N, CA, C and O atoms as a GROMACS GRO file, in nm:
protein
  560
    1UNK      N    1   1.081   1.266  -3.079
    1UNK     CA    2   1.213   1.219  -3.110
    1UNK      C    3   1.236   1.075  -3.063
    1UNK      O    4   1.328   1.008  -3.112
    2UNK      N    5   1.155   1.027  -2.970
    2UNK     CA    6   1.172   0.891  -2.920
    2UNK      C    7   1.146   0.791  -3.030
    2UNK      O    8   1.054   0.806  -3.109
    3UNK      N    9   1.229   0.688  -3.033
    3UNK     CA   10   1.207   0.583  -3.130
    3UNK      C   11   1.114   0.480  -3.066
    3UNK      O   12   1.160   0.381  -3.008
    4UNK      N   13   0.985   0.504  -3.077
    4UNK     CA   14   0.887   0.420  -3.008
    4UNK      C   15   0.884   0.278  -3.062
    4UNK      O   16   0.846   0.186  -2.989
    5UNK      N   17   0.922   0.258  -3.188
    5UNK     CA   18   0.927   0.121  -3.242
    5UNK      C   19   1.031   0.038  -3.171
    5UNK      O   20   1.007  -0.079  -3.141
    6UNK      N   21   1.148   0.098  -3.144
    6UNK     CA   22   1.253   0.025  -3.073
    6UNK      C   23   1.208  -0.006  -2.931
    6UNK      O   24   1.227  -0.118  -2.884
    7UNK      N   25   1.149   0.092  -2.863
    7UNK     CA   26   1.102   0.070  -2.726
    7UNK      C   27   0.996  -0.039  -2.724
    7UNK      O   28   1.000  -0.127  -2.638
    8UNK      N   29   0.902  -0.035  -2.817
    8UNK     CA   30   0.796  -0.137  -2.822
    8UNK      C   31   0.857  -0.275  -2.846
    8UNK      O   32   0.811  -0.374  -2.788
    9UNK      N   33   0.957  -0.283  -2.931
    9UNK     CA   34   1.023  -0.411  -2.957
    9UNK      C   35   1.091  -0.463  -2.830
    9UNK      O   36   1.084  -0.582  -2.800
   10UNK      N   37   1.157  -0.373  -2.757
   10UNK     CA   38   1.226  -0.413  -2.634
   10UNK      C   39   1.125  -0.462  -2.529
   10UNK      O   40   1.150  -0.560  -2.459
   11UNK      N   41   1.012  -0.393  -2.520
   11UNK     CA   42   0.908  -0.435  -2.425
   11UNK      C   43   0.860  -0.575  -2.462
   11UNK      O   44   0.845  -0.661  -2.375
   12UNK      N   45   0.836  -0.597  -2.590
   12UNK     CA   46   0.790  -0.729  -2.636
   12UNK      C   47   0.895  -0.837  -2.607
   12UNK      O   48   0.860  -0.948  -2.566
   13UNK      N   49   1.022  -0.805  -2.629
   13UNK     CA   50   1.130  -0.902  -2.601
   13UNK      C   51   1.134  -0.936  -2.453
   13UNK      O   52   1.147  -1.053  -2.416
   14UNK      N   53   1.122  -0.835  -2.369
   14UNK     CA   54   1.124  -0.858  -2.224
   14UNK      C   55   1.004  -0.941  -2.182
   14UNK      O   56   1.017  -1.037  -2.106
   15UNK      N   57   0.886  -0.904  -2.231
   15UNK     CA   58   0.765  -0.980  -2.195
   15UNK      C   59   0.776  -1.125  -2.242
   15UNK      O   60   0.739  -1.217  -2.169
   16UNK      N   61   0.827  -1.145  -2.362
   16UNK     CA   62   0.840  -1.281  -2.415
   16UNK      C   63   0.942  -1.361  -2.334
   16UNK      O   64   0.919  -1.479  -2.305
   17UNK      N   65   1.053  -1.299  -2.297
   17UNK     CA   66   1.155  -1.369  -2.218
   17UNK      C   67   1.100  -1.413  -2.083
   17UNK      O   68   1.120  -1.526  -2.040
   18UNK      N   69   1.030  -1.322  -2.017
   18UNK     CA   70   0.972  -1.354  -1.886
   18UNK      C   71   0.863  -1.460  -1.900
   18UNK      O   72   0.856  -1.554  -1.822
   19UNK      N   73   0.777  -1.444  -2.001
   19UNK     CA   74   0.670  -1.542  -2.023
   19UNK      C   75   0.727  -1.681  -2.052
   19UNK      O   76   0.676  -1.780  -2.000
   20UNK      N   77   0.832  -1.688  -2.132
   20UNK     CA   78   0.896  -1.816  -2.161
   20UNK      C   79   0.956  -1.877  -2.034
   20UNK      O   80   0.944  -1.997  -2.010
   21UNK      N   81   1.021  -1.793  -1.955
   21UNK     CA   82   1.086  -1.840  -1.832
   21UNK      C   83   0.985  -1.899  -1.734
   21UNK      O   84   1.010  -2.004  -1.674
   22UNK      N   85   0.872  -1.832  -1.718
   22UNK     CA   86   0.769  -1.878  -1.625
   22UNK      C   87   0.664  -1.967  -1.692
   22UNK      O   88   0.568  -2.009  -1.628
   23UNK      N   89   0.683  -1.995  -1.820
   23UNK     CA   90   0.590  -2.078  -1.897
   23UNK      C   91   0.448  -2.018  -1.893
   23UNK      O   92   0.350  -2.087  -1.862
   24UNK      N   93   0.441  -1.889  -1.926
   24UNK     CA   94   0.314  -1.818  -1.924
   24UNK      C   95   0.274  -1.778  -2.066
   24UNK      O   96   0.358  -1.766  -2.156
   25UNK      N   97   0.144  -1.758  -2.083
   25UNK     CA   98   0.094  -1.701  -2.208
   25UNK      C   99   0.074  -1.551  -2.184
   25UNK      O  100   0.046  -1.508  -2.073
   26UNK      N  101   0.087  -1.473  -2.291
   26UNK     CA  102   0.075  -1.328  -2.274
   26UNK      C  103  -0.061  -1.291  -2.216
   26UNK      O  104  -0.069  -1.199  -2.134
   27UNK      N  105  -0.166  -1.361  -2.257
   27UNK     CA  106  -0.299  -1.326  -2.206
   27UNK      C  107  -0.309  -1.350  -2.055
   27UNK      O  108  -0.388  -1.285  -1.987
   28UNK      N  109  -0.229  -1.444  -2.002
   28UNK     CA  110  -0.229  -1.467  -1.857
   28UNK      C  111  -0.166  -1.349  -1.784
   28UNK      O  112  -0.217  -1.305  -1.681
   29UNK      N  113  -0.056  -1.298  -1.837
   29UNK     CA  114   0.011  -1.184  -1.774
   29UNK      C  115  -0.076  -1.059  -1.782
   29UNK      O  116  -0.074  -0.976  -1.691
   30UNK      N  117  -0.152  -1.046  -1.889
   30UNK     CA  118  -0.238  -0.930  -1.905
   30UNK      C  119  -0.372  -0.944  -1.832
   30UNK      O  120  -0.449  -0.849  -1.825
   31UNK      N  121  -0.398  -1.063  -1.779
   31UNK     CA  122  -0.524  -1.085  -1.709
   31UNK      C  123  -0.515  -1.034  -1.565
   31UNK      O  124  -0.410  -0.986  -1.522
   32UNK      N  125  -0.623  -1.045  -1.494
   32UNK     CA  126  -0.627  -1.005  -1.352
   32UNK      C  127  -0.593  -1.123  -1.260
   32UNK      O  128  -0.605  -1.113  -1.138
   33UNK      N  129  -0.550  -1.234  -1.319
   33UNK     CA  130  -0.519  -1.357  -1.245
   33UNK      C  131  -0.410  -1.331  -1.142
   33UNK      O  132  -0.315  -1.258  -1.168
   34UNK      N  133  -0.426  -1.392  -1.022
   34UNK     CA  134  -0.331  -1.370  -0.914
   34UNK      C  135  -0.258  -1.498  -0.872
   34UNK      O  136  -0.208  -1.506  -0.760
   35UNK      N  137  -0.251  -1.597  -0.960
   35UNK     CA  138  -0.174  -1.717  -0.928
   35UNK      C  139  -0.027  -1.677  -0.912
   35UNK      O  140   0.021  -1.583  -0.975
   36UNK      N  141   0.043  -1.749  -0.827
   36UNK     CA  142   0.180  -1.713  -0.790
   36UNK      C  143   0.272  -1.694  -0.910
   36UNK      O  144   0.340  -1.592  -0.921
   37UNK      N  145   0.275  -1.792  -1.002
   37UNK     CA  146   0.370  -1.781  -1.114
   37UNK      C  147   0.335  -1.664  -1.205
   37UNK      O  148   0.425  -1.602  -1.262
   38UNK      N  149   0.208  -1.633  -1.219
   38UNK     CA  150   0.166  -1.519  -1.301
   38UNK      C  151   0.207  -1.389  -1.233
   38UNK      O  152   0.257  -1.297  -1.299
   39UNK      N  153   0.187  -1.381  -1.103
   39UNK     CA  154   0.227  -1.262  -1.028
   39UNK      C  155   0.378  -1.242  -1.032
   39UNK      O  156   0.426  -1.130  -1.046
   40UNK      N  157   0.454  -1.352  -1.021
   40UNK     CA  158   0.600  -1.340  -1.026
   40UNK      C  159   0.645  -1.290  -1.163
   40UNK      O  160   0.734  -1.205  -1.172
   41UNK      N  161   0.584  -1.341  -1.269
   41UNK     CA  162   0.617  -1.295  -1.403
   41UNK      C  163   0.583  -1.149  -1.423
   41UNK      O  164   0.663  -1.072  -1.476
   42UNK      N  165   0.464  -1.110  -1.381
   42UNK     CA  166   0.419  -0.972  -1.393
   42UNK      C  167   0.511  -0.879  -1.314
   42UNK      O  168   0.548  -0.772  -1.360
   43UNK      N  169   0.546  -0.923  -1.192
   43UNK     CA  170   0.633  -0.844  -1.105
   43UNK      C  171   0.770  -0.822  -1.171
   43UNK      O  172   0.825  -0.712  -1.167
   44UNK      N  173   0.823  -0.927  -1.230
   44UNK     CA  174   0.955  -0.918  -1.293
   44UNK      C  175   0.951  -0.828  -1.416
   44UNK      O  176   1.043  -0.750  -1.439
   45UNK      N  177   0.846  -0.838  -1.494
   45UNK     CA  178   0.831  -0.750  -1.612
   45UNK      C  179   0.827  -0.604  -1.566
   45UNK      O  180   0.897  -0.519  -1.622
   46UNK      N  181   0.745  -0.575  -1.465
   46UNK     CA  182   0.736  -0.438  -1.414
   46UNK      C  183   0.872  -0.387  -1.368
   46UNK      O  184   0.912  -0.275  -1.402
   47UNK      N  185   0.942  -0.469  -1.294
   47UNK     CA  186   1.072  -0.428  -1.238
   47UNK      C  187   1.174  -0.400  -1.348
   47UNK      O  188   1.245  -0.300  -1.344
   48UNK      N  189   1.181  -0.488  -1.446
   48UNK     CA  190   1.279  -0.470  -1.554
   48UNK      C  191   1.244  -0.346  -1.637
   48UNK      O  192   1.333  -0.268  -1.672
   49UNK      N  193   1.116  -0.329  -1.668
   49UNK     CA  194   1.077  -0.212  -1.748
   49UNK      C  195   1.104  -0.082  -1.673
   49UNK      O  196   1.142   0.018  -1.734
   50UNK      N  197   1.086  -0.083  -1.543
   50UNK     CA  198   1.108   0.038  -1.463
   50UNK      C  199   1.258   0.062  -1.438
   50UNK      O  200   1.309   0.171  -1.464
   51UNK      N  201   1.327  -0.038  -1.387
   51UNK     CA  202   1.464  -0.018  -1.341
   51UNK      C  203   1.570  -0.032  -1.450
   51UNK      O  204   1.675   0.032  -1.443
   52UNK      N  205   1.544  -0.114  -1.548
   52UNK     CA  206   1.644  -0.132  -1.652
   52UNK      C  207   1.616  -0.050  -1.777
   52UNK      O  208   1.708  -0.012  -1.849
   53UNK      N  209   1.488  -0.022  -1.803
   53UNK     CA  210   1.455   0.062  -1.919
   53UNK      C  211   1.416   0.204  -1.878
   53UNK      O  212   1.411   0.294  -1.962
   54UNK      N  213   1.388   0.224  -1.750
   54UNK     CA  214   1.354   0.358  -1.702
   54UNK      C  215   1.217   0.407  -1.745
   54UNK      O  216   1.194   0.528  -1.756
   55UNK      N  217   1.125   0.315  -1.770
   55UNK     CA  218   0.991   0.355  -1.813
   55UNK      C  219   0.912   0.414  -1.696
   55UNK      O  220   0.939   0.384  -1.580
   56UNK      N  221   0.814   0.496  -1.729
   56UNK     CA  222   0.726   0.553  -1.628
   56UNK      C  223   0.628   0.447  -1.582
   56UNK      O  224   0.593   0.355  -1.656
   57UNK      N  225   0.582   0.462  -1.456
   57UNK     CA  226   0.488   0.366  -1.400
   57UNK      C  227   0.362   0.354  -1.486
   57UNK      O  228   0.314   0.243  -1.510
   58UNK      N  229   0.308   0.467  -1.530
   58UNK     CA  230   0.184   0.464  -1.608
   58UNK      C  231   0.204   0.394  -1.742
   58UNK      O  232   0.116   0.322  -1.788
   59UNK      N  233   0.320   0.415  -1.805
   59UNK     CA  234   0.347   0.348  -1.932
   59UNK      C  235   0.356   0.196  -1.915
   59UNK      O  236   0.308   0.120  -1.999
   60UNK      N  237   0.416   0.154  -1.804
   60UNK     CA  238   0.424   0.011  -1.775
   60UNK      C  239   0.284  -0.044  -1.750
   60UNK      O  240   0.248  -0.151  -1.799
   61UNK      N  241   0.206   0.032  -1.673
   61UNK     CA  242   0.068  -0.010  -1.644
   61UNK      C  243  -0.012  -0.028  -1.772
   61UNK      O  244  -0.088  -0.124  -1.786
   62UNK      N  245   0.007   0.064  -1.865
   62UNK     CA  246  -0.064   0.054  -1.993
   62UNK      C  247  -0.023  -0.070  -2.070
   62UNK      O  248  -0.106  -0.134  -2.135
   63UNK      N  249   0.106  -0.106  -2.064
   63UNK     CA  250   0.156  -0.225  -2.135
   63UNK      C  251   0.098  -0.354  -2.078
   63UNK      O  252   0.077  -0.451  -2.150
   64UNK      N  253   0.073  -0.354  -1.946
   64UNK     CA  254   0.031  -0.477  -1.879
   64UNK      C  255  -0.116  -0.478  -1.840
   64UNK      O  256  -0.163  -0.572  -1.776
   65UNK      N  257  -0.188  -0.374  -1.879
   65UNK     CA  258  -0.331  -0.368  -1.850
   65UNK      C  259  -0.360  -0.373  -1.699
   65UNK      O  260  -0.453  -0.440  -1.654
   66UNK      N  261  -0.276  -0.300  -1.623
   66UNK     CA  262  -0.296  -0.292  -1.478
   66UNK      C  263  -0.290  -0.145  -1.435
   66UNK      O  264  -0.258  -0.058  -1.516
   67UNK      N  265  -0.321  -0.121  -1.310
   67UNK     CA  266  -0.318   0.013  -1.254
   67UNK      C  267  -0.174   0.052  -1.223
   67UNK      O  268  -0.092  -0.034  -1.190
   68UNK      N  269  -0.141   0.182  -1.233
   68UNK     CA  270  -0.003   0.224  -1.208
   68UNK      C  271   0.039   0.196  -1.064
   68UNK      O  272   0.157   0.173  -1.037
   69UNK      N  273  -0.056   0.197  -0.970
   69UNK     CA  274  -0.020   0.168  -0.831
   69UNK      C  275   0.019   0.021  -0.816
   69UNK      O  276   0.098  -0.013  -0.728
   70UNK      N  277  -0.036  -0.066  -0.899
   70UNK     CA  278   0.006  -0.207  -0.898
   70UNK      C  279   0.149  -0.220  -0.948
   70UNK      O  280   0.225  -0.303  -0.898
   71UNK      N  281   0.186  -0.138  -1.045
   71UNK     CA  282   0.323  -0.140  -1.096
   71UNK      C  283   0.419  -0.097  -0.985
   71UNK      O  284   0.523  -0.159  -0.965
   72UNK      N  285   0.383   0.009  -0.913
   72UNK     CA  286   0.466   0.055  -0.802
   72UNK      C  287   0.482  -0.056  -0.699
   72UNK      O  288   0.592  -0.082  -0.652
   73UNK      N  289   0.371  -0.122  -0.666
   73UNK     CA  290   0.374  -0.231  -0.570
   73UNK      C  291   0.465  -0.344  -0.618
   73UNK      O  292   0.548  -0.394  -0.541
   74UNK      N  293   0.451  -0.385  -0.744
   74UNK     CA  294   0.534  -0.494  -0.797
   74UNK      C  295   0.682  -0.457  -0.793
   74UNK      O  296   0.766  -0.539  -0.754
   75UNK      N  297   0.715  -0.335  -0.833
   75UNK     CA  298   0.855  -0.292  -0.833
   75UNK      C  299   0.912  -0.290  -0.691
   75UNK      O  300   1.023  -0.338  -0.667
   76UNK      N  301   0.836  -0.234  -0.598
   76UNK     CA  302   0.882  -0.228  -0.459
   76UNK      C  303   0.896  -0.367  -0.397
   76UNK      O  304   0.990  -0.394  -0.323
   77UNK      N  305   0.802  -0.455  -0.429
   77UNK     CA  306   0.807  -0.591  -0.376
   77UNK      C  307   0.930  -0.665  -0.426
   77UNK      O  308   1.002  -0.726  -0.347
   78UNK      N  309   0.956  -0.660  -0.556
   78UNK     CA  310   1.072  -0.730  -0.609
   78UNK      C  311   1.201  -0.667  -0.557
   78UNK      O  312   1.297  -0.738  -0.528
   79UNK      N  313   1.204  -0.534  -0.546
   79UNK     CA  314   1.323  -0.469  -0.490
   79UNK      C  315   1.348  -0.517  -0.348
   79UNK      O  316   1.462  -0.538  -0.308
   80UNK      N  317   1.241  -0.534  -0.270
   80UNK     CA  318   1.254  -0.587  -0.134
   80UNK      C  319   1.313  -0.728  -0.134
   80UNK      O  320   1.400  -0.759  -0.053
   81UNK      N  321   1.264  -0.812  -0.223
   81UNK     CA  322   1.318  -0.947  -0.234
   81UNK      C  323   1.466  -0.944  -0.270
   81UNK      O  324   1.546  -1.018  -0.213
   82UNK      N  325   1.502  -0.858  -0.364
   82UNK     CA  326   1.643  -0.850  -0.406
   82UNK      C  327   1.730  -0.794  -0.292
   82UNK      O  328   1.841  -0.841  -0.270
   83UNK      N  329   1.678  -0.694  -0.221
   83UNK     CA  330   1.753  -0.636  -0.108
   83UNK      C  331   1.775  -0.737   0.004
   83UNK      O  332   1.878  -0.736   0.070
   84UNK      N  333   1.675  -0.824   0.025
   84UNK     CA  334   1.685  -0.926   0.130
   84UNK      C  335   1.755  -1.052   0.081
   84UNK      O  336   1.757  -1.154   0.150
   85UNK      N  337   1.812  -1.044  -0.037
   85UNK     CA  338   1.889  -1.154  -0.096
   85UNK      C  339   1.808  -1.283  -0.108
   85UNK      O  340   1.857  -1.392  -0.081
   86UNK      N  341   1.682  -1.266  -0.150
   86UNK     CA  342   1.595  -1.380  -0.177
   86UNK      C  343   1.653  -1.453  -0.299
   86UNK      O  344   1.657  -1.399  -0.409
   87UNK      N  345   1.698  -1.576  -0.277
   87UNK     CA  346   1.772  -1.647  -0.382
   87UNK      C  347   1.689  -1.672  -0.508
   87UNK      O  348   1.742  -1.664  -0.619
   88UNK      N  349   1.560  -1.701  -0.493
   88UNK     CA  350   1.476  -1.725  -0.611
   88UNK      C  351   1.459  -1.598  -0.693
   88UNK      O  352   1.470  -1.600  -0.815
   89UNK      N  353   1.431  -1.487  -0.625
   89UNK     CA  354   1.412  -1.359  -0.696
   89UNK      C  355   1.541  -1.318  -0.767
   89UNK      O  356   1.537  -1.274  -0.881
   90UNK      N  357   1.653  -1.333  -0.701
   90UNK     CA  358   1.782  -1.298  -0.761
   90UNK      C  359   1.810  -1.387  -0.881
   90UNK      O  360   1.853  -1.339  -0.986
   91UNK      N  361   1.787  -1.517  -0.865
   91UNK     CA  362   1.811  -1.611  -0.976
   91UNK      C  363   1.722  -1.577  -1.094
   91UNK      O  364   1.770  -1.569  -1.208
   92UNK      N  365   1.593  -1.558  -1.068
   92UNK     CA  366   1.499  -1.527  -1.177
   92UNK      C  367   1.540  -1.401  -1.251
   92UNK      O  368   1.543  -1.398  -1.374
   93UNK      N  369   1.572  -1.296  -1.174
   93UNK     CA  370   1.611  -1.168  -1.235
   93UNK      C  371   1.740  -1.186  -1.317
   93UNK      O  372   1.747  -1.139  -1.431
   94UNK      N  373   1.838  -1.252  -1.260
   94UNK     CA  374   1.966  -1.269  -1.332
   94UNK      C  375   1.952  -1.353  -1.458
   94UNK      O  376   2.016  -1.324  -1.559
   95UNK      N  377   1.869  -1.456  -1.454
   95UNK     CA  378   1.848  -1.540  -1.572
   95UNK      C  379   1.785  -1.457  -1.684
   95UNK      O  380   1.829  -1.463  -1.799
   96UNK      N  381   1.683  -1.380  -1.650
   96UNK     CA  382   1.616  -1.299  -1.751
   96UNK      C  383   1.710  -1.192  -1.806
   96UNK      O  384   1.720  -1.174  -1.927
   97UNK      N  385   1.779  -1.122  -1.718
   97UNK     CA  386   1.870  -1.015  -1.763
   97UNK      C  387   1.981  -1.073  -1.850
   97UNK      O  388   2.017  -1.014  -1.951
   98UNK      N  389   2.036  -1.187  -1.810
   98UNK     CA  390   2.144  -1.244  -1.892
   98UNK      C  391   2.090  -1.289  -2.029
   98UNK      O  392   2.161  -1.279  -2.129
   99UNK      N  393   1.967  -1.340  -2.032
   99UNK     CA  394   1.911  -1.379  -2.162
   99UNK      C  395   1.886  -1.257  -2.249
   99UNK      O  396   1.898  -1.264  -2.371
  100UNK      N  397   1.850  -1.145  -2.186
  100UNK     CA  398   1.826  -1.022  -2.263
  100UNK      C  399   1.957  -0.962  -2.312
  100UNK      O  400   1.965  -0.914  -2.425
  101UNK      N  401   2.059  -0.964  -2.229
  101UNK     CA  402   2.185  -0.903  -2.268
  101UNK      C  403   2.256  -0.985  -2.374
  101UNK      O  404   2.331  -0.930  -2.455
  102UNK      N  405   2.235  -1.116  -2.375
  102UNK     CA  406   2.294  -1.194  -2.482
  102UNK      C  407   2.218  -1.175  -2.613
  102UNK      O  408   2.271  -1.200  -2.721
  103UNK      N  409   2.096  -1.130  -2.602
  103UNK     CA  410   2.015  -1.102  -2.721
  103UNK      C  411   2.048  -0.962  -2.771
  103UNK      O  412   1.965  -0.871  -2.763
  104UNK      N  413   2.170  -0.945  -2.823
  104UNK     CA  414   2.214  -0.820  -2.882
  104UNK      C  415   2.222  -0.705  -2.782
  104UNK      O  416   2.207  -0.589  -2.820
  105UNK      N  417   2.244  -0.737  -2.660
  105UNK     CA  418   2.248  -0.635  -2.553
  105UNK      C  419   2.133  -0.536  -2.566
  105UNK      O  420   2.154  -0.415  -2.573
  106UNK      N  421   2.015  -0.588  -2.570
  106UNK     CA  422   1.895  -0.508  -2.598
  106UNK      C  423   1.873  -0.394  -2.498
  106UNK      O  424   1.842  -0.282  -2.538
  107UNK      N  425   1.889  -0.422  -2.370
  107UNK     CA  426   1.864  -0.318  -2.271
  107UNK      C  427   1.966  -0.207  -2.285
  107UNK      O  428   1.931  -0.089  -2.274
  108UNK      N  429   2.093  -0.242  -2.307
  108UNK     CA  430   2.197  -0.140  -2.325
  108UNK      C  431   2.168  -0.053  -2.446
  108UNK      O  432   2.190   0.068  -2.442
  109UNK      N  433   2.118  -0.113  -2.552
  109UNK     CA  434   2.085  -0.035  -2.672
  109UNK      C  435   1.973   0.064  -2.644
  109UNK      O  436   1.979   0.178  -2.688
  110UNK      N  437   1.871   0.020  -2.571
  110UNK     CA  438   1.759   0.110  -2.540
  110UNK      C  439   1.806   0.223  -2.450
  110UNK      O  440   1.766   0.338  -2.469
  111UNK      N  441   1.892   0.192  -2.352
  111UNK     CA  442   1.946   0.297  -2.265
  111UNK      C  443   2.026   0.397  -2.347
  111UNK      O  444   2.015   0.518  -2.326
  112UNK      N  445   2.105   0.349  -2.441
  112UNK     CA  446   2.183   0.438  -2.527
  112UNK      C  447   2.093   0.527  -2.610
  112UNK      O  448   2.120   0.646  -2.627
  113UNK      N  449   1.986   0.471  -2.663
  113UNK     CA  450   1.891   0.550  -2.742
  113UNK      C  451   1.829   0.659  -2.657
  113UNK      O  452   1.814   0.772  -2.703
  114UNK      N  453   1.794   0.628  -2.532
  114UNK     CA  454   1.735   0.728  -2.444
  114UNK      C  455   1.834   0.841  -2.416
  114UNK      O  456   1.796   0.958  -2.414
  115UNK      N  457   1.960   0.806  -2.394
  115UNK     CA  458   2.062   0.907  -2.370
  115UNK      C  459   2.079   0.996  -2.493
  115UNK      O  460   2.086   1.118  -2.481
  116UNK      N  461   2.084   0.935  -2.609
  116UNK     CA  462   2.097   1.011  -2.734
  116UNK      C  463   1.977   1.103  -2.754
  116UNK      O  464   1.993   1.218  -2.795
  117UNK      N  465   1.855   1.052  -2.726
  117UNK     CA  466   1.734   1.134  -2.738
  117UNK      C  467   1.742   1.258  -2.649
  117UNK      O  468   1.705   1.368  -2.691
  118UNK      N  469   1.792   1.240  -2.525
  118UNK     CA  470   1.806   1.354  -2.434
  118UNK      C  471   1.905   1.456  -2.489
  118UNK      O  472   1.881   1.576  -2.485
  119UNK      N  473   2.016   1.407  -2.541
  119UNK     CA  474   2.118   1.496  -2.598
  119UNK      C  475   2.064   1.571  -2.719
  119UNK      O  476   2.092   1.689  -2.737
  120UNK      N  477   1.987   1.503  -2.802
  120UNK     CA  478   1.926   1.568  -2.919
  120UNK      C  479   1.832   1.678  -2.875
  120UNK      O  480   1.831   1.786  -2.933
  121UNK      N  481   1.752   1.651  -2.772
  121UNK     CA  482   1.660   1.753  -2.721
  121UNK      C  483   1.737   1.876  -2.672
  121UNK      O  484   1.696   1.989  -2.697
  122UNK      N  485   1.849   1.853  -2.602
  122UNK     CA  486   1.931   1.964  -2.554
  122UNK      C  487   1.986   2.045  -2.672
  122UNK      O  488   1.986   2.168  -2.668
  123UNK      N  489   2.032   1.976  -2.775
  123UNK     CA  490   2.087   2.044  -2.893
  123UNK      C  491   1.980   2.124  -2.966
  123UNK      O  492   2.006   2.234  -3.015
  124UNK      N  493   1.859   2.070  -2.972
  124UNK     CA  494   1.748   2.142  -3.036
  124UNK      C  495   1.718   2.270  -2.961
  124UNK      O  496   1.695   2.375  -3.022
  125UNK      N  497   1.719   2.264  -2.829
  125UNK     CA  498   1.695   2.384  -2.747
  125UNK      C  499   1.804   2.487  -2.771
  125UNK      O  500   1.775   2.605  -2.787
  126UNK      N  501   1.930   2.442  -2.775
  126UNK     CA  502   2.041   2.533  -2.802
  126UNK      C  503   2.027   2.596  -2.940
  126UNK      O  504   2.049   2.716  -2.956
  127UNK      N  505   1.990   2.517  -3.037
  127UNK     CA  506   1.973   2.566  -3.174
  127UNK      C  507   1.864   2.674  -3.178
  127UNK      O  508   1.882   2.778  -3.241
  128UNK      N  509   1.752   2.648  -3.111
  128UNK     CA  510   1.642   2.745  -3.108
  128UNK      C  511   1.685   2.875  -3.042
  128UNK      O  512   1.647   2.983  -3.087
  129UNK      N  513   1.765   2.865  -2.935
  129UNK     CA  514   1.815   2.986  -2.867
  129UNK      C  515   1.907   3.065  -2.960
  129UNK      O  516   1.898   3.187  -2.968
  130UNK      N  517   1.995   2.994  -3.028
  130UNK     CA  518   2.087   3.061  -3.120
  130UNK      C  519   2.011   3.128  -3.235
  130UNK      O  520   2.045   3.240  -3.274
  131UNK      N  521   1.912   3.062  -3.288
  131UNK     CA  522   1.831   3.120  -3.395
  131UNK      C  523   1.759   3.245  -3.345
  131UNK      O  524   1.752   3.346  -3.415
  132UNK      N  525   1.706   3.238  -3.224
  132UNK     CA  526   1.638   3.353  -3.165
  132UNK      C  527   1.735   3.469  -3.147
  132UNK      O  528   1.700   3.583  -3.176
  133UNK      N  529   1.856   3.441  -3.100
  133UNK     CA  530   1.958   3.545  -3.084
  133UNK      C  531   1.996   3.606  -3.218
  133UNK      O  532   2.009   3.728  -3.231
  134UNK      N  533   2.013   3.520  -3.317
  134UNK     CA  534   2.049   3.566  -3.451
  134UNK      C  535   1.939   3.655  -3.509
  134UNK      O  536   1.967   3.760  -3.566
  135UNK      N  537   1.815   3.613  -3.494
  135UNK     CA  538   1.702   3.693  -3.544
  135UNK      C  539   1.695   3.827  -3.472
  135UNK      O  540   1.666   3.930  -3.533
  136UNK      N  541   1.721   3.824  -3.342
  136UNK     CA  542   1.717   3.948  -3.263
  136UNK      C  543   1.827   4.043  -3.308
  136UNK      O  544   1.805   4.163  -3.320
  137UNK      N  545   1.946   3.988  -3.333
  137UNK     CA  546   2.059   4.066  -3.376
  137UNK      C  547   2.035   4.126  -3.515
  137UNK      O  548   2.072   4.240  -3.541
  138UNK      N  549   1.975   4.049  -3.603
  138UNK     CA  550   1.949   4.096  -3.739
  138UNK      C  551   1.842   4.204  -3.741
  138UNK      O  552   1.843   4.292  -3.827
  139UNK      N  553   1.750   4.199  -3.647
  139UNK     CA  554   1.643   4.299  -3.644
  139UNK      C  555   1.693   4.433  -3.592
  139UNK      O  556   1.626   4.535  -3.610
  140UNK      N  557   1.808   4.436  -3.527
  140UNK     CA  558   1.863   4.562  -3.477
  140UNK      C  559   1.927   4.635  -3.584
  140UNK      O  560   1.980   4.744  -3.561
   0.00000   0.00000   0.00000
């Protein structure tokens, strides 16, 4: 039921926004390179995909060609910077998020789709239960 095309588009938009902000090429973010600006970009992508889109660590790892434990590390590290009110981390995060939200409120749309998907799954389960009850009643 998930609209994977929409999710993939949102991931691409987020990656492109972060890459543009840090002046990175996608192949740099997907590489094993550990230069500071590349790590900051990778860290921010992981954090946004996890905290704003609610993606699983392994799914993020697959998108960035890294290990899921690296995704956990990046998310925890950036959260620490934000908790300690690191001005650069806060500025970087806010700039990216504001650029994404002005772009058709992309993150809000993806969150809404996820909520709708969950509700649809619940309705499908209810429908199946009702059909089972109806079949049971008719067989009596």
